GUVEXFI-15968 format. One record per residue (C-alpha): z, y, x. Coordinates in steps of 0.05 Angstrom, whole numbers, plus 5000, padded with zeros to 4 digits. Layout:
N
dodren Z=Z; Y=Y; X=X $
...
! end
This chain:
433
dodren Z=2594; Y=0578; X=1647 $
dodren Z=2530; Y=0613; X=1649 $
dodren Z=2541; Y=0693; X=1642 $
dodren Z=2489; Y=0739; X=1627 $
dodren Z=2479; Y=0791; X=1685 $
dodren Z=2467; Y=0846; X=1638 $
dodren Z=2466; Y=0899; X=1688 $
dodren Z=2404; Y=0869; X=1719 $
dodren Z=2365; Y=0847; X=1661 $
dodren Z=2321; Y=0887; X=1610 $
dodren Z=2337; Y=0889; X=1536 $
dodren Z=2282; Y=0836; X=1521 $
dodren Z=2311; Y=0789; X=1577 $
dodren Z=2381; Y=0797; X=1551 $
dodren Z=2360; Y=0788; X=1475 $
dodren Z=2322; Y=0724; X=1498 $
dodren Z=2378; Y=0694; X=1529 $
dodren Z=2429; Y=0705; X=1473 $
dodren Z=2379; Y=0684; X=1422 $
dodren Z=2355; Y=0622; X=1455 $
dodren Z=2429; Y=0598; X=1467 $
dodren Z=2445; Y=0611; X=1396 $
dodren Z=2383; Y=0575; X=1370 $
dodren Z=2404; Y=0514; X=1408 $
dodren Z=2466; Y=0507; X=1369 $
dodren Z=2423; Y=0478; X=1319 $
dodren Z=2394; Y=0426; X=1362 $
dodren Z=2463; Y=0408; X=1392 $
dodren Z=2506; Y=0404; X=1327 $
dodren Z=2460; Y=0370; X=1279 $
dodren Z=2449; Y=0301; X=1248 $
dodren Z=2377; Y=0284; X=1257 $
dodren Z=2381; Y=0230; X=1206 $
dodren Z=2393; Y=0276; X=1149 $
dodren Z=2383; Y=0349; X=1179 $
dodren Z=2455; Y=0368; X=1163 $
dodren Z=2485; Y=0422; X=1212 $
dodren Z=2562; Y=0426; X=1232 $
dodren Z=2598; Y=0489; X=1209 $
dodren Z=2627; Y=0498; X=1280 $
dodren Z=2627; Y=0462; X=1347 $
dodren Z=2694; Y=0437; X=1341 $
dodren Z=2701; Y=0360; X=1337 $
dodren Z=2703; Y=0331; X=1269 $
dodren Z=2672; Y=0396; X=1231 $
dodren Z=2635; Y=0383; X=1169 $
dodren Z=2568; Y=0403; X=1152 $
dodren Z=2563; Y=0476; X=1122 $
dodren Z=2505; Y=0480; X=1073 $
dodren Z=2495; Y=0555; X=1092 $
dodren Z=2489; Y=0538; X=1165 $
dodren Z=2438; Y=0489; X=1145 $
dodren Z=2398; Y=0543; X=1108 $
dodren Z=2399; Y=0585; X=1174 $
dodren Z=2380; Y=0529; X=1216 $
dodren Z=2316; Y=0516; X=1170 $
dodren Z=2301; Y=0591; X=1180 $
dodren Z=2310; Y=0584; X=1255 $
dodren Z=2262; Y=0531; X=1266 $
dodren Z=2203; Y=0576; X=1259 $
dodren Z=2233; Y=0622; X=1308 $
dodren Z=2238; Y=0564; X=1353 $
dodren Z=2166; Y=0542; X=1342 $
dodren Z=2139; Y=0614; X=1358 $
dodren Z=2183; Y=0626; X=1416 $
dodren Z=2160; Y=0561; X=1446 $
dodren Z=2231; Y=0525; X=1444 $
dodren Z=2210; Y=0469; X=1405 $
dodren Z=2140; Y=0442; X=1380 $
dodren Z=2119; Y=0452; X=1310 $
dodren Z=2117; Y=0377; X=1300 $
dodren Z=2189; Y=0373; X=1314 $
dodren Z=2207; Y=0433; X=1270 $
dodren Z=2172; Y=0398; X=1216 $
dodren Z=2203; Y=0332; X=1222 $
dodren Z=2277; Y=0360; X=1230 $
dodren Z=2261; Y=0406; X=1170 $
dodren Z=2231; Y=0344; X=1129 $
dodren Z=2289; Y=0303; X=1145 $
dodren Z=2332; Y=0361; X=1118 $
dodren Z=2293; Y=0368; X=1050 $
dodren Z=2288; Y=0292; X=1037 $
dodren Z=2366; Y=0289; X=1042 $
dodren Z=2379; Y=0340; X=0994 $
dodren Z=2322; Y=0318; X=0950 $
dodren Z=2351; Y=0243; X=0945 $
dodren Z=2427; Y=0266; X=0950 $
dodren Z=2477; Y=0252; X=0891 $
dodren Z=2480; Y=0295; X=0837 $
dodren Z=2533; Y=0289; X=0794 $
dodren Z=2602; Y=0316; X=0760 $
dodren Z=2636; Y=0257; X=0804 $
dodren Z=2686; Y=0291; X=0859 $
dodren Z=2652; Y=0254; X=0917 $
dodren Z=2577; Y=0272; X=0904 $
dodren Z=2534; Y=0320; X=0940 $
dodren Z=2524; Y=0371; X=0888 $
dodren Z=2514; Y=0385; X=0815 $
dodren Z=2465; Y=0423; X=0771 $
dodren Z=2420; Y=0434; X=0834 $
dodren Z=2475; Y=0469; X=0874 $
dodren Z=2514; Y=0434; X=0933 $
dodren Z=2583; Y=0429; X=0958 $
dodren Z=2603; Y=0484; X=1011 $
dodren Z=2619; Y=0430; X=1060 $
dodren Z=2590; Y=0358; X=1067 $
dodren Z=2610; Y=0298; X=1114 $
dodren Z=2562; Y=0305; X=1173 $
dodren Z=2545; Y=0229; X=1166 $
dodren Z=2541; Y=0209; X=1094 $
dodren Z=2530; Y=0278; X=1063 $
dodren Z=2587; Y=0275; X=1011 $
dodren Z=2633; Y=0329; X=0992 $
dodren Z=2685; Y=0349; X=1045 $
dodren Z=2752; Y=0381; X=1044 $
dodren Z=2760; Y=0381; X=0965 $
dodren Z=2716; Y=0441; X=0974 $
dodren Z=2679; Y=0478; X=0913 $
dodren Z=2607; Y=0471; X=0891 $
dodren Z=2587; Y=0539; X=0921 $
dodren Z=2538; Y=0583; X=0889 $
dodren Z=2528; Y=0631; X=0949 $
dodren Z=2523; Y=0581; X=0999 $
dodren Z=2474; Y=0538; X=0959 $
dodren Z=2433; Y=0601; X=0957 $
dodren Z=2434; Y=0616; X=1029 $
dodren Z=2411; Y=0539; X=1038 $
dodren Z=2351; Y=0555; X=0986 $
dodren Z=2332; Y=0620; X=1026 $
dodren Z=2326; Y=0572; X=1085 $
dodren Z=2285; Y=0519; X=1046 $
dodren Z=2236; Y=0571; X=1017 $
dodren Z=2228; Y=0605; X=1086 $
dodren Z=2208; Y=0533; X=1110 $
dodren Z=2159; Y=0520; X=1049 $
dodren Z=2124; Y=0587; X=1069 $
dodren Z=2122; Y=0578; X=1143 $
dodren Z=2096; Y=0505; X=1135 $
dodren Z=2031; Y=0520; X=1104 $
dodren Z=1982; Y=0478; X=1146 $
dodren Z=1943; Y=0420; X=1107 $
dodren Z=1980; Y=0363; X=1137 $
dodren Z=2021; Y=0303; X=1104 $
dodren Z=2087; Y=0329; X=1129 $
dodren Z=2074; Y=0399; X=1114 $
dodren Z=2048; Y=0384; X=1048 $
dodren Z=2112; Y=0345; X=1033 $
dodren Z=2153; Y=0405; X=1058 $
dodren Z=2122; Y=0450; X=1010 $
dodren Z=2128; Y=0404; X=0954 $
dodren Z=2202; Y=0390; X=0966 $
dodren Z=2217; Y=0463; X=0977 $
dodren Z=2188; Y=0482; X=0910 $
dodren Z=2223; Y=0422; X=0871 $
dodren Z=2295; Y=0436; X=0903 $
dodren Z=2293; Y=0509; X=0884 $
dodren Z=2266; Y=0489; X=0812 $
dodren Z=2319; Y=0440; X=0797 $
dodren Z=2374; Y=0492; X=0810 $
dodren Z=2413; Y=0515; X=0742 $
dodren Z=2425; Y=0588; X=0758 $
dodren Z=2440; Y=0604; X=0686 $
dodren Z=2496; Y=0546; X=0689 $
dodren Z=2525; Y=0587; X=0748 $
dodren Z=2547; Y=0648; X=0700 $
dodren Z=2597; Y=0597; X=0665 $
dodren Z=2589; Y=0634; X=0603 $
dodren Z=2607; Y=0704; X=0638 $
dodren Z=2563; Y=0761; X=0647 $
dodren Z=2552; Y=0751; X=0722 $
dodren Z=2549; Y=0694; X=0766 $
dodren Z=2613; Y=0655; X=0784 $
dodren Z=2633; Y=0641; X=0857 $
dodren Z=2640; Y=0566; X=0849 $
dodren Z=2656; Y=0503; X=0809 $
dodren Z=2702; Y=0444; X=0824 $
dodren Z=2699; Y=0378; X=0781 $
dodren Z=2776; Y=0376; X=0779 $
dodren Z=2782; Y=0446; X=0742 $
dodren Z=2711; Y=0474; X=0723 $
dodren Z=2689; Y=0544; X=0744 $
dodren Z=2730; Y=0586; X=0798 $
dodren Z=2760; Y=0644; X=0754 $
dodren Z=2724; Y=0699; X=0795 $
dodren Z=2654; Y=0725; X=0800 $
dodren Z=2623; Y=0772; X=0849 $
dodren Z=2658; Y=0843; X=0843 $
dodren Z=2629; Y=0900; X=0887 $
dodren Z=2574; Y=0900; X=0935 $
dodren Z=2569; Y=0837; X=0975 $
dodren Z=2523; Y=0785; X=1004 $
dodren Z=2503; Y=0763; X=0934 $
dodren Z=2433; Y=0803; X=0928 $
dodren Z=2398; Y=0745; X=0957 $
dodren Z=2429; Y=0700; X=0899 $
dodren Z=2412; Y=0750; X=0844 $
dodren Z=2337; Y=0757; X=0875 $
dodren Z=2331; Y=0677; X=0876 $
dodren Z=2366; Y=0670; X=0812 $
dodren Z=2325; Y=0718; X=0773 $
dodren Z=2260; Y=0687; X=0795 $
dodren Z=2275; Y=0615; X=0776 $
dodren Z=2216; Y=0587; X=0736 $
dodren Z=2263; Y=0536; X=0703 $
dodren Z=2334; Y=0566; X=0693 $
dodren Z=2341; Y=0637; X=0708 $
dodren Z=2398; Y=0685; X=0712 $
dodren Z=2395; Y=0731; X=0656 $
dodren Z=2368; Y=0795; X=0673 $
dodren Z=2429; Y=0836; X=0652 $
dodren Z=2474; Y=0798; X=0701 $
dodren Z=2440; Y=0840; X=0760 $
dodren Z=2457; Y=0906; X=0725 $
dodren Z=2525; Y=0882; X=0710 $
dodren Z=2538; Y=0868; X=0781 $
dodren Z=2512; Y=0930; X=0811 $
dodren Z=2556; Y=0968; X=0762 $
dodren Z=2612; Y=0945; X=0803 $
dodren Z=2588; Y=0980; X=0867 $
dodren Z=2632; Y=1027; X=0903 $
dodren Z=2595; Y=1086; X=0935 $
dodren Z=2636; Y=1119; X=0987 $
dodren Z=2637; Y=1179; X=1038 $
dodren Z=2667; Y=1154; X=1103 $
dodren Z=2667; Y=1193; X=1166 $
dodren Z=2617; Y=1241; X=1130 $
dodren Z=2568; Y=1181; X=1118 $
dodren Z=2558; Y=1167; X=1044 $
dodren Z=2540; Y=1090; X=1034 $
dodren Z=2551; Y=1033; X=0993 $
dodren Z=2619; Y=1009; X=1013 $
dodren Z=2631; Y=0936; X=1038 $
dodren Z=2686; Y=0926; X=1091 $
dodren Z=2664; Y=0866; X=1128 $
dodren Z=2601; Y=0874; X=1170 $
dodren Z=2569; Y=0806; X=1148 $
dodren Z=2557; Y=0834; X=1079 $
dodren Z=2512; Y=0885; X=1108 $
dodren Z=2470; Y=0826; X=1144 $
dodren Z=2465; Y=0761; X=1106 $
dodren Z=2415; Y=0776; X=1048 $
dodren Z=2377; Y=0824; X=1099 $
dodren Z=2367; Y=0766; X=1144 $
dodren Z=2317; Y=0739; X=1100 $
dodren Z=2294; Y=0800; X=1055 $
dodren Z=2262; Y=0865; X=1085 $
dodren Z=2299; Y=0919; X=1045 $
dodren Z=2269; Y=0975; X=1084 $
dodren Z=2234; Y=1023; X=1036 $
dodren Z=2244; Y=0985; X=0971 $
dodren Z=2299; Y=1004; X=0921 $
dodren Z=2332; Y=0985; X=0859 $
dodren Z=2357; Y=1027; X=0807 $
dodren Z=2424; Y=1037; X=0838 $
dodren Z=2390; Y=1060; X=0904 $
dodren Z=2335; Y=1104; X=0876 $
dodren Z=2392; Y=1142; X=0842 $
dodren Z=2424; Y=1150; X=0912 $
dodren Z=2360; Y=1165; X=0948 $
dodren Z=2371; Y=1107; X=0997 $
dodren Z=2358; Y=1035; X=1007 $
dodren Z=2395; Y=0975; X=1026 $
dodren Z=2367; Y=0974; X=1103 $
dodren Z=2391; Y=1047; X=1110 $
dodren Z=2453; Y=1030; X=1076 $
dodren Z=2468; Y=0979; X=1132 $
dodren Z=2446; Y=1031; X=1188 $
dodren Z=2503; Y=1074; X=1162 $
dodren Z=2553; Y=1017; X=1153 $
dodren Z=2540; Y=1000; X=1227 $
dodren Z=2554; Y=1073; X=1244 $
dodren Z=2618; Y=1076; X=1208 $
dodren Z=2640; Y=1009; X=1240 $
dodren Z=2628; Y=1038; X=1312 $
dodren Z=2666; Y=1105; X=1290 $
dodren Z=2723; Y=1066; X=1264 $
dodren Z=2727; Y=1026; X=1330 $
dodren Z=2720; Y=1097; X=1367 $
dodren Z=2777; Y=1127; X=1330 $
dodren Z=2818; Y=1064; X=1330 $
dodren Z=2871; Y=1085; X=1278 $
dodren Z=2910; Y=1019; X=1289 $
dodren Z=2913; Y=1030; X=1363 $
dodren Z=2883; Y=0961; X=1382 $
dodren Z=2873; Y=0944; X=1454 $
dodren Z=2795; Y=0940; X=1468 $
dodren Z=2771; Y=0979; X=1409 $
dodren Z=2719; Y=1034; X=1427 $
dodren Z=2646; Y=1059; X=1417 $
dodren Z=2616; Y=0999; X=1449 $
dodren Z=2671; Y=0949; X=1420 $
dodren Z=2665; Y=0938; X=1349 $
dodren Z=2641; Y=0880; X=1300 $
dodren Z=2697; Y=0871; X=1246 $
dodren Z=2676; Y=0821; X=1195 $
dodren Z=2693; Y=0750; X=1172 $
dodren Z=2708; Y=0710; X=1224 $
dodren Z=2758; Y=0666; X=1266 $
dodren Z=2826; Y=0696; X=1289 $
dodren Z=2888; Y=0675; X=1324 $
dodren Z=2924; Y=0649; X=1265 $
dodren Z=2969; Y=0672; X=1214 $
dodren Z=3031; Y=0700; X=1250 $
dodren Z=3075; Y=0763; X=1265 $
dodren Z=3095; Y=0784; X=1336 $
dodren Z=3124; Y=0842; X=1366 $
dodren Z=3076; Y=0871; X=1423 $
dodren Z=3095; Y=0929; X=1466 $
dodren Z=3144; Y=0948; X=1416 $
dodren Z=3100; Y=0945; X=1353 $
dodren Z=3103; Y=0894; X=1305 $
dodren Z=3028; Y=0861; X=1294 $
dodren Z=3001; Y=0816; X=1240 $
dodren Z=2947; Y=0767; X=1261 $
dodren Z=2904; Y=0726; X=1213 $
dodren Z=2865; Y=0663; X=1219 $
dodren Z=2793; Y=0657; X=1188 $
dodren Z=2792; Y=0717; X=1143 $
dodren Z=2743; Y=0771; X=1119 $
dodren Z=2767; Y=0833; X=1160 $
dodren Z=2738; Y=0899; X=1141 $
dodren Z=2735; Y=0976; X=1155 $
dodren Z=2764; Y=1025; X=1145 $
dodren Z=2817; Y=0996; X=1096 $
dodren Z=2826; Y=0930; X=1129 $
dodren Z=2853; Y=0881; X=1139 $
dodren Z=2847; Y=0889; X=1212 $
dodren Z=2887; Y=0850; X=1262 $
dodren Z=2848; Y=0871; X=1327 $
dodren Z=2797; Y=0817; X=1323 $
dodren Z=2724; Y=0830; X=1343 $
dodren Z=2665; Y=0784; X=1329 $
dodren Z=2612; Y=0804; X=1378 $
dodren Z=2563; Y=0765; X=1339 $
dodren Z=2566; Y=0816; X=1285 $
dodren Z=2550; Y=0872; X=1327 $
dodren Z=2489; Y=0835; X=1359 $
dodren Z=2465; Y=0822; X=1285 $
dodren Z=2467; Y=0897; X=1272 $
dodren Z=2407; Y=0902; X=1320 $
dodren Z=2349; Y=0916; X=1267 $
dodren Z=2392; Y=0974; X=1237 $
dodren Z=2416; Y=1007; X=1298 $
dodren Z=2389; Y=0981; X=1361 $
dodren Z=2413; Y=1036; X=1403 $
dodren Z=2487; Y=1021; X=1383 $
dodren Z=2477; Y=0942; X=1382 $
dodren Z=2450; Y=0944; X=1450 $
dodren Z=2500; Y=0984; X=1482 $
dodren Z=2557; Y=0940; X=1453 $
dodren Z=2520; Y=0876; X=1477 $
dodren Z=2520; Y=0903; X=1553 $
dodren Z=2594; Y=0927; X=1545 $
dodren Z=2614; Y=0862; X=1516 $
dodren Z=2582; Y=0821; X=1571 $
dodren Z=2611; Y=0860; X=1625 $
dodren Z=2682; Y=0873; X=1593 $
dodren Z=2694; Y=0811; X=1559 $
dodren Z=2662; Y=0752; X=1595 $
dodren Z=2713; Y=0706; X=1569 $
dodren Z=2682; Y=0708; X=1495 $
dodren Z=2614; Y=0685; X=1521 $
dodren Z=2605; Y=0608; X=1536 $
dodren Z=2539; Y=0589; X=1562 $
dodren Z=2508; Y=0649; X=1535 $
dodren Z=2535; Y=0640; X=1470 $
dodren Z=2584; Y=0688; X=1434 $
dodren Z=2646; Y=0654; X=1399 $
dodren Z=2666; Y=0672; X=1334 $
dodren Z=2720; Y=0728; X=1355 $
dodren Z=2768; Y=0752; X=1411 $
dodren Z=2830; Y=0793; X=1404 $
dodren Z=2851; Y=0841; X=1466 $
dodren Z=2913; Y=0860; X=1431 $
dodren Z=2938; Y=0785; X=1436 $
dodren Z=2925; Y=0774; X=1507 $
dodren Z=2929; Y=0700; X=1537 $
dodren Z=2988; Y=0703; X=1581 $
dodren Z=2954; Y=0759; X=1622 $
dodren Z=2889; Y=0715; X=1630 $
dodren Z=2847; Y=0758; X=1584 $
dodren Z=2835; Y=0769; X=1511 $
dodren Z=2849; Y=0708; X=1461 $
dodren Z=2786; Y=0677; X=1445 $
dodren Z=2767; Y=0635; X=1388 $
dodren Z=2753; Y=0558; X=1405 $
dodren Z=2683; Y=0538; X=1400 $
dodren Z=2623; Y=0573; X=1361 $
dodren Z=2607; Y=0578; X=1286 $
dodren Z=2536; Y=0560; X=1259 $
dodren Z=2535; Y=0620; X=1215 $
dodren Z=2546; Y=0664; X=1276 $
dodren Z=2492; Y=0632; X=1317 $
dodren Z=2445; Y=0632; X=1256 $
dodren Z=2450; Y=0705; X=1239 $
dodren Z=2440; Y=0722; X=1314 $
dodren Z=2377; Y=0682; X=1319 $
dodren Z=2350; Y=0713; X=1256 $
dodren Z=2363; Y=0783; X=1265 $
dodren Z=2347; Y=0786; X=1336 $
dodren Z=2280; Y=0757; X=1314 $
dodren Z=2270; Y=0807; X=1257 $
dodren Z=2281; Y=0864; X=1306 $
dodren Z=2233; Y=0836; X=1359 $
dodren Z=2177; Y=0810; X=1312 $
dodren Z=2195; Y=0813; X=1242 $
dodren Z=2178; Y=0736; X=1236 $
dodren Z=2230; Y=0720; X=1176 $
dodren Z=2216; Y=0786; X=1137 $
dodren Z=2140; Y=0770; X=1143 $
dodren Z=2148; Y=0703; X=1115 $
dodren Z=2191; Y=0720; X=1054 $
dodren Z=2144; Y=0770; X=1037 $
dodren Z=2098; Y=0715; X=1023 $
dodren Z=2145; Y=0675; X=0980 $
dodren Z=2126; Y=0690; X=0911 $
dodren Z=2199; Y=0675; X=0881 $
dodren Z=2228; Y=0725; X=0927 $
dodren Z=2176; Y=0778; X=0906 $
dodren Z=2187; Y=0761; X=0832 $
dodren Z=2258; Y=0766; X=0840 $
dodren Z=2263; Y=0829; X=0871 $
dodren Z=2218; Y=0859; X=0817 $
dodren Z=2260; Y=0828; X=0760 $
dodren Z=2319; Y=0864; X=0791 $
dodren Z=2284; Y=0927; X=0787 $
dodren Z=2262; Y=0939; X=0861 $
dodren Z=2197; Y=0972; X=0876 $
dodren Z=2161; Y=1015; X=0928 $
dodren Z=2153; Y=1003; X=1001 $
dodren Z=2120; Y=0937; X=1016 $
dodren Z=2125; Y=0916; X=0940 $
dodren Z=2075; Y=0965; X=0916 $
! end
């Protein structure tokens, strides 16, 4: 096991170590023939289309950091885009996707639907965000890069965002050939801003303009620990859309009324997370001002145990949140590190604490998806999730890079579809002016 010697390393050295290790996940867990990337490092894991979107966004980081050549990054990107461009799109249950969208999980080898999963609207959007990022980055007048740009544009244009509303006022979360649309959409603030931005900008089948206003009408503004912010319990919600889009200084109608923006909102959400862990109302082991990161992540499994005279209920993979829960004492260190652009002073302090206090949650300088100090492993330390999750590694690479250089944000500012979508959603000010 390679453990970071955090007390002897500068902030930049420590970030370089974790970012590079997280980036290598995409080299280790991918199928070079079709560009698919495994959801987790566990044996037999299918590909996650969202993780593929993160991978496509991370390859430019790898080039700029000197971890791979531009030619290698272009080849990997092109293999991925060619696969999606030629994959089966139909109502058949073993297809790759339908209406330009894709199934949430795909078989790593053949690229067909896995686990009887849904055609996922949000996961397709995260894939598209990566595709469009690649389309901007690979801008040289060279055959492979020319093809990347062409495929990126055609893959985006063929998505039928209007269909994704399923006749409702807002986008649905998914669709299955066995039963049609899933009976719920997006309600309350969540990771769907990037979905609406890309959906509104579509030159072929856009989301209706009213859909964004309808969705933001379900927002919940709260005051927690004397901080006013747009509430979302799991920390990842405050990260995912902002991994691609720089919301600092730009505002939609909702944020103009609140005299805030989504970047500032994520900063406040980070402080709420830290304060919740410091107060530790449920008295979980390990929680404190430098041990936080409550989000959607892996957990010990669904069970009830009596620990030190108190009944505790634990979950498997679940969307944990604060301050209202659910919370079972499981921390995802990746979520704390991904908060770096919003509150670097908190994220760096947490990183050093986690390195020194919970080394069992670090494997070859790569954080696992979660650990739980309340549920110790027979006195050997905290319970630790098996393997690593691609979404965790992707958000680490992108958010560290946005903090260090702003690379992803600079690229997406050059994407005309993202600019158009932001304006159609009512954003103005800042870099959009």
